[in-house]
Phi, psi and omega in degrees: 000133182289141176294142181280116179277168178301318180296319179296323179297317180300315180298317181297316180296318180296318180298327181276357179074025183240005187303321184295339182257005184252128175270127179266000185303313180299320180295317180299318180297318181294321183284321192263007183305124179257129176280123178226153176249131182247125177282138183210157166247154182276060180242157174296337177297343178261010183306319182304322179293316181295319179294315180299326178288309185291328183263008173081011181292323175295316180299321178298332179268009178074033182242128176257103193260136168238139178264142169238127188261143182233163178257351182201168187285317188298317178299331178294320178297319178297320180294325176295313182297325182279349181089002179286334179231142184266322180223143177230149175228104179193182183290154174290133180234167176299323178299318179297314181296319179296324177289326176295321179298331178274001177085016186265333190224148172225138167281130184237355181192172180251156178236251182288138177217139174295138182217133178304136178090352177242122180305131182239210182296142184246147176265124185243152172225158175292156178299324179297316179294319180299315180294336179273003174113000179274080184254359174209160180302338179297337181268010182281350177304128179083003182257172179260146185228127182281136174223160175286304182215159172300132181086013177271172177298327179296323177298313179301313181299314181304316182289326178293326175296312180301316181301313184288328180277353172085020173243161186292142179304327182292346180276004167255127177270114182273134181242099179286117184242006170074312185234150180300318180301321179292323178294316179301315179298318180292324179290318180298325184266003177077015177286335170233159183269323191214165179194166172221139185203163181299154191293334182291341173264318186294316185298311177299323178296317183291340178279346180275177185277347188263348190224144177236146174267134182234000180177175180241138180298326182301335178288344182250333180224079180299142178057030180299122173281093190290315179234156177227162172261130179221160182209179179287150175300326178301320178295320181294329182271312188267336184225055182299328180293326176297317179298316180297319180294320177298312182295326178296315179292317178302317182295324176296318177298319179296319180298317178298317181297310181298318181298318185281319192245345178252300182278337177055050179261001177264173172286162178297325179296320179292320178296318180297320178297322180290320178296320177297321176300313183293331181296342174296335187242328187249128181054034184282000174271000179247153173301148183304320183301327179276323184284326186305312181299323181287326176296316181293308185287343181266008182287133174238157181300133169256130186302131178298133179064020182059032179305144186243127178273097185292328180296320179293318178298318179297320179295319178296316178300317180299322179294314178303320180289324179295331178269002181057035177270343176221158181297147178293344182278352180291130179247166175299327180294326176288327186274322190238137165251102187274010187280349187264338183221169174289144179233162172215000000 
């Protein structure tokens, strides 16, 4: 007996006079499920992806998702270009821009963004530096600042602090330590003086005895588009519907996150359920009782509908070019495909 195809099902339903009352969505989803790999860091900034996976939003869009975890932004961009990962959500890096210049990658949406009234990324210093007088970002001149890699978001933040405080960028000594864990260890032991990081990591560190908080990144980079959604240029050209489906599921996850932890329009029971969901991915090496407060207090706004702040992206690109970390020939058109989401 021949297997019943989707087309055959439609014909059969029509012949029986029931086609108008039959939903083909579940069948379409089952037939069209696309296996994709999503690059992620175990940060609350990646919450929309985790929520979309756990609550079935990816499955509703016909996407069979596997996560691949990274320790920094640049390796994720390389994985997108090589085809090992289909979608990434992280900060813009020099590596990403250079791959975009080669036609390999496009930014297609926005993620985390600094917003007035919502606690954002914090500027931290070691206790040793604080005791030596580094009690505000103005005193960072001549000090060391931890970054993952040259051309990372941490590099960008460090220079924006220097620019606003009026000292030369070269008067900050940058220490590339590759991984977030290594930066935390170096800051705790006073091997570096300063760092900046998202609040779900920064707040618990600042509550400990080895590290002090001295400022907020938003005071130096207002409306900073901290993370973006990106994919291969091939996907934007050859599989635009795949990109749209991914962004639709991601946006549903972002809406749930914002409602529960930013706008607080859900019940406490719903918020608690979401925090428990996120604990599977964020701070999951800690007991829930310890991890829950940092997940809650570390929540930052995720742009509704994956909206993209083009002015912030342009500023980041200009900084990379000013540091000669990317070619001067890179344009916004090479870096961003703004056709998938709302922009401003």
